[in-house]
C-alpha positions as CSV (number, residue, x, y, z in Angstrom):
1,M,107.9,94.8,80.2
2,K,104.1,95.2,80.1
3,T,102.8,98.3,81.9
4,Q,100.8,97.4,85.0
5,G,97.7,99.1,86.2
6,Y,97.8,101.4,89.2
7,I,95.4,103.3,91.3
8,K,96.0,106.0,93.9
9,L,93.4,107.5,96.2
10,V,93.6,111.3,96.1
11,S,90.6,112.0,98.2
12,S,88.2,109.6,100.0
13,A,84.5,109.6,100.9
14,D,85.8,108.6,104.4
15,T,86.7,112.3,105.0
16,G,83.4,113.6,103.8
17,N,84.9,114.6,100.4
18,N,84.3,113.5,96.9
19,S,86.1,110.3,95.9
20,V,89.0,111.3,93.7
21,L,91.2,108.5,92.3
22,E,94.1,108.6,89.9
23,L,94.5,105.6,87.7
24,N,95.9,104.4,84.5
25,I,93.8,102.8,81.8
26,L,95.9,100.4,79.7
27,P,95.6,100.1,75.9
28,G,92.4,98.2,75.0
29,E,90.9,98.5,78.4
30,K,87.2,99.5,78.3
31,T,83.9,99.4,80.1
32,P,80.6,98.5,78.6
33,W,77.8,101.0,78.3
34,H,76.4,101.6,81.8
35,Y,75.2,104.2,84.2
36,H,75.3,105.1,87.9
37,T,72.4,106.2,90.0
38,L,74.2,107.4,93.2
39,F,76.8,109.9,91.9
40,S,78.2,111.8,89.0
41,E,81.6,110.8,87.6
42,T,84.1,113.2,86.0
43,F,87.0,112.0,84.0
44,E,90.1,114.2,83.6
45,V,92.9,113.1,81.3
46,L,96.3,113.7,82.8
47,K,98.3,111.8,80.1
48,G,97.3,110.1,76.8
49,T,93.9,109.9,75.2
50,L,90.6,108.4,76.2
51,E,87.4,107.7,74.2
52,V,84.3,108.4,76.3
53,G,80.8,107.6,75.1
54,K,78.3,109.9,76.8
55,G,74.6,109.7,76.0
56,K,74.5,109.7,72.2
57,N,77.9,111.3,71.7
58,I,81.5,109.9,71.6
59,H,84.3,112.2,72.9
60,H,88.0,111.8,72.4
61,L,89.6,113.4,75.4
62,L,93.2,114.6,75.3
63,Q,95.5,115.7,78.1
64,G,93.7,118.4,80.2
65,D,90.2,117.5,78.9
66,K,87.3,116.6,81.2
67,A,84.0,114.9,80.8
68,T,81.3,114.8,83.5
69,I,78.7,112.0,83.5
70,E,75.6,112.9,85.4
71,P,73.7,110.3,87.5
72,N,71.6,108.0,85.3
73,E,73.5,109.1,82.1
74,K,74.7,106.1,80.1
75,H,78.4,106.1,79.3
76,Y,81.5,104.1,78.7
77,Y,85.2,104.6,78.3
78,H,87.8,102.9,76.1
79,N,91.5,103.4,75.7
80,V,91.7,103.0,71.9
81,S,95.4,104.0,71.7
82,S,98.5,101.9,72.1
83,E,99.7,104.0,75.1
84,E,98.5,104.0,78.7
85,C,96.1,106.8,79.6
86,V,96.3,108.3,83.1
87,I,93.2,110.0,84.5
88,T,91.6,111.2,87.6
89,T,88.0,110.2,88.2
90,T,86.0,112.2,90.6
91,I,82.9,110.7,92.2
92,E,80.4,113.3,93.6
93,P,79.2,112.7,96.2
94,G,82.1,110.5,97.3
95,N,81.3,106.8,97.4
96,K,83.4,104.3,99.5
97,N,82.0,101.3,97.7
98,F,83.1,102.7,94.3
99,E,86.6,103.3,95.8
100,H,86.7,99.7,97.0
101,A,85.5,98.4,93.5
102,L,88.4,100.1,91.7
103,F,91.0,98.8,94.2
104,I,89.6,95.3,93.9
105,L,89.5,95.5,90.1
106,N,93.1,96.7,89.9
107,G,94.2,93.9,92.2
108,L,92.4,91.2,90.2
109,A,94.0,92.5,87.0
110,K,97.5,92.6,88.6
111,D,97.0,88.9,89.7
112,G,95.9,87.9,86.1
113,L,92.3,87.4,87.2
114,A,90.9,89.9,84.7
115,N,91.0,89.9,80.9
116,D,92.8,92.4,78.7
117,A,89.7,94.7,78.7
118,G,89.8,94.7,82.5
119,T,86.8,92.5,83.2
120,P,87.1,90.1,86.1
121,G,87.3,86.5,85.0
122,K,85.3,85.0,87.9
123,F,81.6,85.5,88.0
124,S,81.7,86.2,91.8
125,D,84.3,88.9,91.3
126,L,82.4,90.5,88.3
127,V,79.0,90.7,90.2
128,L,80.7,92.2,93.3
129,F,82.5,94.8,91.2
130,V,79.2,95.7,89.4
131,Y,77.4,95.9,92.7
132,L,80.1,98.0,94.5
133,S,80.6,100.4,91.6
134,N,76.8,101.1,91.4
135,S,77.1,100.1,87.7
136,K,73.7,99.7,86.1
137,M,73.4,97.8,82.8
138,V,71.8,99.1,79.6
139,G,70.1,97.5,76.6
140,F,69.5,93.7,76.6
141,Q,72.0,93.3,79.4
142,K,69.6,95.0,81.8
143,I,67.7,91.7,82.2
144,A,70.7,90.3,84.0
145,E,70.7,93.0,86.6
146,P,68.4,91.3,89.2
147,I,70.5,88.1,88.8
148,F,73.7,90.0,89.4
149,D,72.2,91.7,92.5
150,F,71.0,88.4,93.9
151,F,74.4,86.8,93.5
152,A,76.3,89.8,94.8
153,K,74.3,89.7,98.0
154,A,74.9,86.0,98.3
155,F,78.6,86.4,97.8
156,I,78.7,89.2,100.3
157,K,76.9,86.9,102.8
158,K,79.4,84.1,102.1
159,G,82.3,86.4,103.0
160,H,83.7,86.7,99.4
161,L,83.6,90.5,99.5
162,N,85.5,90.6,102.8
163,A,88.2,88.3,101.4
164,L,88.6,90.6,98.3
165,L,88.8,93.7,100.5
166,Q,91.4,92.0,102.8
167,K,93.5,91.1,99.8
168,Y,93.1,94.2,97.6
169,G,91.8,96.9,99.8
170,N,95.2,98.5,100.4
171,E,94.3,102.1,99.8
172,T,97.5,103.6,101.4
173,G,100.0,102.7,98.7
174,N,100.2,104.1,95.2
175,K,100.4,100.7,93.6
176,I,98.5,97.6,94.6
């Protein structure tokens, strides 16, 4: 049986705290190079290994290791192993939209609406994830950013974000 993704909210921006989420990253799952402008992000490996690109360096984090990504610092992560990796990610200051983004992404993956790397299959879902997670593109992909922002706002206006939140925004359970 294939391991499914899970996400658990440990601490929420709702309570004035940092956003802390525990999640698993499946083998092969990765993000492209990107950065965030609104918060720092700290990865702590609870189980397994995780490759984290940070600036010009690549780090291989093992259980107990941490890496903090500062605002505007380009980064990526990639589970290059054949085993799941369990991490906490701490967003400082807390960001409710980032929390929503991860719950939506996990729900889409569970429903088979994301590829093996974890990228949403539908354009509308992808642009909303990028928008909510405050993910900014780097390199040549940066030219697509205004297009993504335009479509994200249009999909929000059409109610697509509300539909995703209604379906996948269950933050009370350990598994979605």
